[in-house]
FIFI-812481 format. One record per residue (C-alpha): residue number from 1; x, y, z. Coordinates in pm, 1 decimal. Layout:
BEGIN
(r NUM (X Y Z))
...
***
This chain:
BEGIN
(r 1 (8793.0 2300.1 -13932.2))
(r 2 (8907.5 2006.8 -13767.9))
(r 3 (9281.0 2158.3 -13716.5))
(r 4 (9242.2 2532.0 -13725.6))
(r 5 (9047.8 2755.2 -13473.3))
(r 6 (8873.3 3049.1 -13650.9))
(r 7 (8691.8 3339.5 -13506.6))
(r 8 (8502.5 3603.2 -13682.5))
(r 9 (8586.8 3963.2 -13661.8))
(r 10 (8319.2 4247.8 -13670.4))
(r 11 (8438.7 4606.2 -13752.1))
(r 12 (8219.4 4877.8 -13597.4))
(r 13 (8260.8 5248.2 -13692.7))
(r 14 (8649.1 5183.0 -13744.2))
(r 15 (8810.1 5486.2 -13828.3))
(r 16 (9061.8 5464.4 -14123.9))
(r 17 (9329.8 5753.6 -14163.4))
(r 18 (9259.2 5957.6 -14487.5))
(r 19 (9625.0 5909.1 -14567.2))
(r 20 (9595.0 5533.9 -14535.8))
(r 21 (9322.8 5523.3 -14827.1))
(r 22 (9461.6 5350.8 -15143.4))
(r 23 (9480.6 5578.2 -15438.0))
(r 24 (9356.8 5329.1 -15736.7))
(r 25 (9194.3 5380.1 -16044.6))
(r 26 (8792.2 5349.2 -16067.6))
(r 27 (8722.1 4986.6 -16112.2))
(r 28 (9047.2 4849.6 -15992.2))
(r 29 (8957.7 4784.7 -15612.7))
(r 30 (8902.6 4430.3 -15688.4))
(r 31 (9274.7 4396.3 -15829.1))
(r 32 (9427.4 4553.9 -15515.0))
(r 33 (9200.8 4312.8 -15271.1))
(r 34 (9302.8 4002.8 -15494.5))
(r 35 (9696.1 4118.4 -15456.4))
(r 36 (9680.5 4081.7 -15106.9))
(r 37 (9569.4 3730.3 -15144.4))
(r 38 (9816.9 3609.1 -15398.0))
(r 39 (10070.9 3450.2 -15145.6))
(r 40 (9798.5 3273.9 -14963.5))
(r 41 (9669.2 3127.5 -15292.7))
(r 42 (9966.7 3006.3 -15396.2))
(r 43 (10043.0 2880.0 -15047.8))
(r 44 (9712.4 2674.1 -15062.3))
(r 45 (9833.9 2514.2 -15381.9))
(r 46 (10152.0 2415.9 -15197.3))
(r 47 (9980.6 2265.4 -14915.1))
(r 48 (9731.0 2082.4 -15127.4))
(r 49 (10053.5 1922.8 -15311.0))
(r 50 (10215.0 1813.9 -14970.2))
(r 51 (9883.2 1707.6 -14840.2))
(r 52 (9809.0 1482.1 -15164.7))
(r 53 (10182.9 1340.9 -15123.9))
(r 54 (10035.9 1234.3 -14753.3))
(r 55 (9734.1 1066.4 -14911.1))
(r 56 (9924.7 874.5 -15187.5))
(r 57 (10186.2 773.4 -14940.9))
(r 58 (9920.4 588.4 -14739.8))
(r 59 (9725.1 450.6 -15051.5))
(r 60 (10026.7 251.4 -15120.2))
(r 61 (10038.5 35.9 -14799.7))
(r 62 (9683.5 -32.3 -14802.5))
(r 63 (9662.7 -109.8 -15191.8))
(r 64 (9935.7 -381.5 -15118.2))
(r 65 (9753.7 -514.5 -14816.7))
(r 66 (9410.3 -544.1 -14932.6))
(r 67 (9361.9 -827.1 -15165.2))
(r 68 (9078.0 -956.1 -15388.6))
(r 69 (9041.0 -1284.0 -15568.3))
(r 70 (9410.6 -1346.3 -15423.6))
(r 71 (9557.3 -1046.6 -15562.6))
(r 72 (9673.8 -747.4 -15394.3))
(r 73 (9437.5 -453.0 -15550.8))
(r 74 (9792.8 -272.0 -15638.9))
(r 75 (9775.0 -489.2 -15939.0))
(r 76 (9438.1 -378.3 -16046.1))
(r 77 (9412.9 -176.0 -16329.7))
(r 78 (9172.8 71.8 -16165.1))
(r 79 (9371.0 139.2 -15838.6))
(r 80 (9676.0 181.3 -16072.5))
(r 81 (9486.9 465.6 -16251.3))
(r 82 (9407.8 618.7 -15928.4))
(r 83 (9782.2 597.7 -15808.9))
(r 84 (9881.9 762.4 -16171.1))
(r 85 (9610.4 1043.8 -16146.3))
(r 86 (9713.8 1137.3 -15781.6))
(r 87 (10084.1 1146.9 -15901.9))
(r 88 (9978.5 1374.0 -16194.6))
(r 89 (9753.1 1593.7 -15971.7))
(r 90 (10068.4 1649.1 -15742.7))
(r 91 (10275.0 1730.3 -16049.9))
(r 92 (10025.7 1987.0 -16163.7))
(r 93 (10056.2 2158.2 -15836.0))
(r 94 (10395.4 2148.9 -15807.8))
(r 95 (10435.3 2321.6 -16137.3))
(r 96 (10179.0 2588.1 -16088.7))
(r 97 (10346.6 2663.9 -15744.1))
(r 98 (10710.9 2680.5 -15899.8))
(r 99 (10580.4 2882.3 -16193.9))
(r 100 (10347.3 3138.2 -15980.0))
(r 101 (10660.0 3194.4 -15703.7))
(r 102 (10917.6 3253.5 -15972.9))
(r 103 (10661.1 3539.8 -16096.0))
(r 104 (10637.0 3680.7 -15764.6))
(r 105 (11021.0 3655.6 -15688.8))
(r 106 (11075.3 3850.3 -16005.9))
(r 107 (10846.2 4133.1 -15909.3))
(r 108 (10533.1 4051.3 -16118.4))
(r 109 (10170.8 4083.5 -15944.8))
(r 110 (10097.0 3743.1 -16020.2))
(r 111 (9712.1 3760.2 -15965.5))
(r 112 (9606.6 3552.9 -16249.1))
(r 113 (9874.2 3307.3 -16198.8))
(r 114 (9792.3 3283.4 -15825.2))
(r 115 (9401.0 3237.5 -15910.3))
(r 116 (9482.0 2934.5 -16159.1))
(r 117 (9714.6 2797.4 -15885.9))
(r 118 (9466.2 2803.8 -15607.3))
(r 119 (9177.2 2651.8 -15819.6))
(r 120 (9367.2 2398.9 -15947.8))
(r 121 (9527.2 2304.4 -15641.4))
(r 122 (9202.6 2305.5 -15431.4))
(r 123 (9011.9 2097.8 -15671.3))
(r 124 (9294.7 1846.3 -15702.0))
(r 125 (9320.8 1822.3 -15338.9))
(r 126 (8936.6 1742.4 -15335.1))
(r 127 (8932.0 1485.7 -15617.1))
(r 128 (9221.9 1323.1 -15444.6))
(r 129 (9061.5 1300.9 -15136.2))
(r 130 (8707.9 1208.1 -15237.4))
(r 131 (8779.5 986.4 -15590.4))
(r 132 (9099.3 844.1 -15518.5))
(r 133 (9193.9 816.3 -15146.2))
(r 134 (8843.9 742.3 -15008.3))
(r 135 (8741.3 496.2 -15286.7))
(r 136 (9051.8 294.6 -15282.8))
(r 137 (9043.1 264.1 -14871.6))
(r 138 (8670.4 174.3 -14906.2))
(r 139 (8469.8 144.8 -14566.2))
(r 140 (8780.1 197.3 -14365.4))
(r 141 (8778.6 587.3 -14478.3))
(r 142 (8482.2 649.6 -14211.6))
(r 143 (8634.7 453.7 -13940.3))
(r 144 (8736.9 683.7 -13633.1))
(r 145 (9114.1 722.0 -13655.6))
(r 146 (9147.0 712.4 -14038.4))
(r 147 (9300.8 988.0 -14202.3))
(r 148 (9053.3 1048.7 -14443.0))
(r 149 (8734.8 1065.9 -14187.5))
(r 150 (8955.0 1274.3 -13924.3))
(r 151 (9049.4 1520.2 -14206.6))
(r 152 (8791.7 1535.0 -14460.8))
(r 153 (8640.7 1874.0 -14372.5))
(r 154 (9037.5 2022.7 -14397.5))
(r 155 (9037.2 1836.2 -14744.4))
(r 156 (8763.3 1991.4 -14886.5))
(r 157 (8801.6 2347.3 -14715.6))
(r 158 (9025.0 2492.8 -14943.0))
(r 159 (8754.4 2488.4 -15232.3))
(r 160 (8605.6 2786.1 -15048.9))
(r 161 (8878.5 2979.5 -14850.6))
(r 162 (9071.7 3216.3 -15046.4))
(r 163 (8794.3 3244.4 -15271.9))
(r 164 (8542.9 2978.3 -15383.1))
(r 165 (8673.6 2824.4 -15719.3))
(r 166 (8407.4 2920.1 -15983.3))
(r 167 (8362.2 3269.0 -15822.3))
(r 168 (8728.3 3311.3 -15868.2))
(r 169 (8719.9 3160.6 -16246.1))
(r 170 (8473.5 3440.5 -16330.2))
(r 171 (8693.1 3700.8 -16174.7))
(r 172 (8975.0 3549.5 -16390.6))
(r 173 (8759.2 3611.2 -16688.8))
(r 174 (8682.5 3938.6 -16591.7))
(r 175 (9065.4 4050.4 -16582.5))
(r 176 (9108.5 3863.2 -16925.2))
(r 177 (8831.8 4058.5 -17097.4))
(r 178 (8867.5 4378.6 -16922.0))
(r 179 (9159.4 4539.2 -17176.8))
(r 180 (8996.2 4408.5 -17489.8))
(r 181 (8648.3 4537.1 -17376.2))
(r 182 (8774.8 4887.2 -17282.9))
(r 183 (8976.7 4905.6 -17614.2))
(r 184 (8702.1 4752.7 -17844.7))
(r 185 (8366.3 4725.1 -17674.2))
(r 186 (8341.8 5033.1 -17461.0))
(r 187 (8360.5 5285.0 -17771.0))
(r 188 (8098.5 5094.9 -17957.7))
(r 189 (7881.5 5126.0 -17651.3))
(r 190 (7940.8 5506.5 -17648.3))
(r 191 (7854.3 5516.2 -18000.6))
(r 192 (7554.0 5319.6 -17971.7))
(r 193 (7454.2 5541.6 -17692.8))
(r 194 (7519.9 5875.3 -17926.9))
(r 195 (7321.4 5764.6 -18190.8))
(r 196 (7027.3 5624.6 -17977.2))
(r 197 (7062.9 5264.1 -18123.8))
(r 198 (6932.8 5056.2 -17840.2))
(r 199 (7033.7 4706.3 -17981.0))
(r 200 (7287.4 4681.2 -18227.8))
(r 201 (7206.0 4485.3 -18552.6))
(r 202 (7502.2 4439.6 -18758.2))
(r 203 (7314.6 4352.5 -19086.7))
(r 204 (7143.9 4715.1 -19056.2))
(r 205 (7301.8 4947.5 -19304.1))
(r 206 (7254.4 5232.8 -19069.3))
(r 207 (7388.5 5092.9 -18759.8))
(r 208 (7699.4 4962.5 -18950.5))
(r 209 (7763.7 5323.3 -19109.7))
(r 210 (7672.1 5481.8 -18730.2))
(r 211 (7934.4 5289.1 -18600.7))
(r 212 (8184.1 5233.7 -18917.7))
(r 213 (8481.9 5376.7 -18714.0))
(r 214 (8435.0 5140.4 -18433.0))
(r 215 (8376.4 4855.0 -18591.2))
(r 216 (8683.0 4893.6 -18824.0))
(r 217 (8900.5 4901.9 -18526.2))
(r 218 (8752.8 4591.1 -18407.6))
(r 219 (8768.9 4424.1 -18732.6))
(r 220 (9153.2 4539.3 -18763.9))
(r 221 (9207.6 4319.0 -18448.6))
(r 222 (8998.3 4016.4 -18539.8))
(r 223 (9172.9 3984.7 -18883.1))
(r 224 (9506.5 4016.9 -18746.9))
(r 225 (9438.7 3776.2 -18502.2))
(r 226 (9275.3 3510.8 -18748.2))
(r 227 (9571.5 3587.9 -18996.8))
(r 228 (9853.0 3542.2 -18748.5))
(r 229 (10055.0 3236.5 -18733.1))
(r 230 (10016.9 2983.9 -18449.6))
(r 231 (10325.6 2954.5 -18212.4))
(r 232 (10486.4 2624.5 -18235.5))
(r 233 (10798.1 2513.9 -18056.2))
(r 234 (11040.3 2228.5 -18094.2))
(r 235 (11301.7 2168.4 -17824.4))
(r 236 (11583.4 1922.3 -17924.9))
(r 237 (11640.6 1736.4 -17578.0))
(r 238 (11269.2 1762.9 -17469.5))
(r 239 (11033.8 1453.7 -17431.7))
(r 240 (10839.4 1418.5 -17709.1))
(r 241 (10523.6 1398.5 -17506.3))
(r 242 (10592.5 1714.2 -17349.1))
(r 243 (10656.9 1893.4 -17675.4))
(r 244 (10339.1 1781.1 -17797.2))
(r 245 (10165.8 1897.9 -17518.7))
(r 246 (10337.9 2231.3 -17524.6))
(r 247 (10239.1 2293.0 -17876.6))
(r 248 (9892.8 2167.3 -17827.2))
(r 249 (9853.4 2421.7 -17565.2))
(r 250 (10015.7 2713.7 -17773.0))
(r 251 (9761.3 2609.6 -18046.2))
(r 252 (9487.5 2660.6 -17792.5))
(r 253 (9604.7 2953.4 -17641.3))
(r 254 (9597.2 3089.3 -18016.8))
(r 255 (9203.8 3032.1 -18011.4))
(r 256 (9138.8 3124.2 -17681.9))
(r 257 (9111.3 3509.7 -17755.9))
(r 258 (8874.3 3445.5 -18060.8))
(r 259 (8648.4 3248.3 -17849.9))
(r 260 (8620.4 3494.8 -17557.4))
(r 261 (8583.8 3782.0 -17795.4))
(r 262 (8309.5 3630.4 -18032.8))
(r 263 (8131.3 3564.6 -17661.8))
(r 264 (8140.3 3917.0 -17611.3))
(r 265 (7990.1 3975.9 -17916.1))
(r 266 (7732.9 3748.7 -17889.6))
(r 267 (7601.0 3834.2 -17536.5))
(r 268 (7704.9 4194.0 -17537.8))
(r 269 (7582.2 4351.9 -17210.4))
(r 270 (7391.0 4031.1 -17101.8))
(r 271 (7741.1 3854.1 -17082.4))
(r 272 (7764.9 3924.6 -16719.4))
(r 273 (7442.7 3736.2 -16657.0))
(r 274 (7603.2 3458.1 -16861.1))
(r 275 (7778.2 3293.4 -16536.1))
(r 276 (7774.6 2930.2 -16664.9))
(r 277 (7940.7 3046.5 -17002.5))
(r 278 (8190.4 3275.0 -16851.3))
(r 279 (8298.6 3016.2 -16601.9))
(r 280 (8347.8 2760.0 -16864.9))
(r 281 (8530.1 2961.1 -17075.6))
(r 282 (8749.0 3082.0 -16786.3))
(r 283 (8826.8 2688.6 -16710.5))
(r 284 (8923.6 2618.2 -17048.3))
(r 285 (9184.0 2900.5 -17042.1))
(r 286 (9311.1 2787.8 -16718.7))
(r 287 (9343.6 2435.8 -16818.4))
(r 288 (9533.5 2516.8 -17127.8))
(r 289 (9795.9 2740.5 -16914.1))
(r 290 (9830.7 2417.8 -16674.8))
(r 291 (9906.9 2224.8 -16959.0))
(r 292 (10170.0 2446.7 -17109.0))
(r 293 (10316.1 2515.7 -16748.0))
(r 294 (10331.1 2158.1 -16618.4))
(r 295 (10489.7 2040.9 -16946.2))
(r 296 (10762.8 2302.3 -16935.7))
(r 297 (10818.8 2222.6 -16561.1))
(r 298 (10852.3 1860.7 -16618.0))
(r 299 (11117.1 1932.0 -16884.2))
(r 300 (11332.6 2132.6 -16663.3))
(r 301 (11304.8 1899.8 -16387.7))
(r 302 (11430.8 1591.9 -16574.6))
(r 303 (11251.9 1338.6 -16340.5))
(r 304 (11111.4 1011.8 -16480.1))
(r 305 (10854.0 1009.2 -16257.5))
(r 306 (10712.9 1337.0 -16284.9))
(r 307 (10761.9 1372.1 -16660.7))
(r 308 (10525.3 1062.3 -16686.7))
(r 309 (10284.2 1223.4 -16406.7))
(r 310 (10287.0 1554.8 -16634.8))
(r 311 (10205.7 1348.4 -16934.5))
(r 312 (9922.1 1197.2 -16765.5))
(r 313 (9772.8 1513.5 -16645.4))
(r 314 (9835.2 1698.3 -16972.8))
(r 315 (9633.1 1392.8 -17147.0))
(r 316 (9373.7 1452.9 -16915.5))
(r 317 (9330.8 1791.4 -16976.8))
(r 318 (9362.7 1792.9 -17337.6))
(r 319 (9074.6 1521.5 -17322.9))
(r 320 (8867.3 1776.5 -17147.6))
(r 321 (8936.0 2037.0 -17380.5))
(r 322 (8852.6 1839.3 -17697.6))
(r 323 (8615.8 1588.7 -17565.1))
(r 324 (8781.9 1256.6 -17617.5))
(r 325 (8758.6 936.4 -17484.6))
(r 326 (9077.0 812.6 -17300.6))
(r 327 (9272.4 550.7 -17508.8))
(r 328 (9411.8 243.3 -17428.6))
(r 329 (9746.1 377.2 -17456.0))
(r 330 (9666.9 632.9 -17211.8))
(r 331 (9555.4 353.4 -16948.1))
(r 332 (9873.4 151.5 -17008.6))
(r 333 (10060.3 448.5 -16917.9))
(r 334 (9875.4 530.0 -16596.2))
(r 335 (9967.0 171.4 -16532.9))
(r 336 (10340.3 227.1 -16602.2))
(r 337 (10353.0 516.9 -16405.9))
(r 338 (10190.4 350.7 -16136.3))
(r 339 (10435.2 66.8 -16113.7))
(r 340 (10719.0 327.5 -16075.6))
(r 341 (10548.2 491.3 -15791.2))
(r 342 (10472.5 129.6 -15612.5))
(r 343 (10824.7 43.0 -15679.3))
(r 344 (10930.3 350.4 -15456.9))
(r 345 (11069.8 582.0 -15733.0))
(r 346 (10868.5 875.4 -15656.1))
(r 347 (11120.6 960.4 -15381.1))
(r 348 (10910.6 1227.7 -15205.6))
(r 349 (10695.2 955.2 -15044.9))
(r 350 (10996.1 771.8 -14883.5))
(r 351 (10997.2 1037.3 -14593.1))
(r 352 (10633.8 1064.8 -14512.6))
(r 353 (10511.8 858.1 -14198.4))
(r 354 (10268.5 615.1 -14272.0))
(r 355 (9953.8 555.1 -14048.5))
(r 356 (9862.3 198.5 -13913.7))
(r 357 (9623.5 23.4 -14131.5))
(r 358 (9317.6 14.6 -13905.2))
(r 359 (9166.1 -321.0 -13827.4))
(r 360 (9419.5 -512.2 -13995.8))
(r 361 (9454.2 -881.7 -13996.4))
(r 362 (9632.7 -1176.0 -14052.6))
(r 363 (9600.6 -1298.5 -14420.5))
(r 364 (9575.0 -1671.9 -14451.3))
(r 365 (9840.9 -1770.7 -14716.3))
(r 366 (9721.5 -2135.8 -14745.4))
(r 367 (9562.1 -2266.8 -15047.2))
(r 368 (9200.6 -2299.5 -15029.8))
(r 369 (8992.0 -2580.6 -15130.0))
(r 370 (8758.8 -2544.7 -15441.0))
(r 371 (8392.7 -2495.7 -15350.7))
(r 372 (8212.5 -2763.8 -15530.4))
(r 373 (7880.2 -2688.9 -15687.6))
(r 374 (7580.1 -2769.9 -15519.1))
(r 375 (7757.7 -2822.7 -15163.7))
***
């Protein structure tokens, strides 16, 4: 990294006293290892939020300075969407940090919550750097002395350290499926082994009869899950936009266990090899939780800029989950949020020192004579 000095450590014949060994149940070693990384992952998300504030604060002067066709690019819808998206990513990171920190303070382990924060924070910082900050600054991004060019490695590295995102996502899925698998699927596997059934076929009467007790237990869970009512919350003083996002997230969280369980039934012992499917299902759960946490956090904060930012982020994640295109009202909401940020209503940006505009120039304010055709 440009601003960190790292050295490799090699342990050779390192002796560990027997009394220092951790006594953990078989199969829980990864959980113990992850526990030691929780605070670092949460700190990574907090750092990402701060770095994105730096990027956003330095997007604004350039967007005001740079003109196209006689107007500052801060007036252009595309740039406004970038400003709004950066603000939304900051809101999501802040929300996940606040949630994870609170859980750790209450004494919870917080492994899964910290994984969500780490993945979101690192991916948000990467997107903000490449898609929003770099593209807004254009070619100046690569000039020596520019914030982007001088720090791009540091902006991208969080996607790798503390656990690469998709690998962590698969570990997240494993943690979600562990209890369900040991309760309902391991007994089925043992029964298959006992009866010498190599490939279970649910329409085979002999297979169904041999596994009747194990299948009845699973069907009891499945039916109760399908029949259970969906949770819904109506908070009297909550912004209607946030309330809608919370209820959407609760509806999705009601469906996710069924989706995960059906995948386990479909792929059975081959599920660990379906890494792309595991990563996709894991990300869906993470996105749903991020919607719930961000909307709840914005409600508690009672800040109009962060409420608007939370709404934008939740809309983005909702479309990702259900596969819809952005609406015109969404783009209008982005422009409205960007206008608030440009006008200085995002107070956190006021204390951030802005870098000088590289290769600045004196803009000619005099009116230009129109160029005649053929001249």
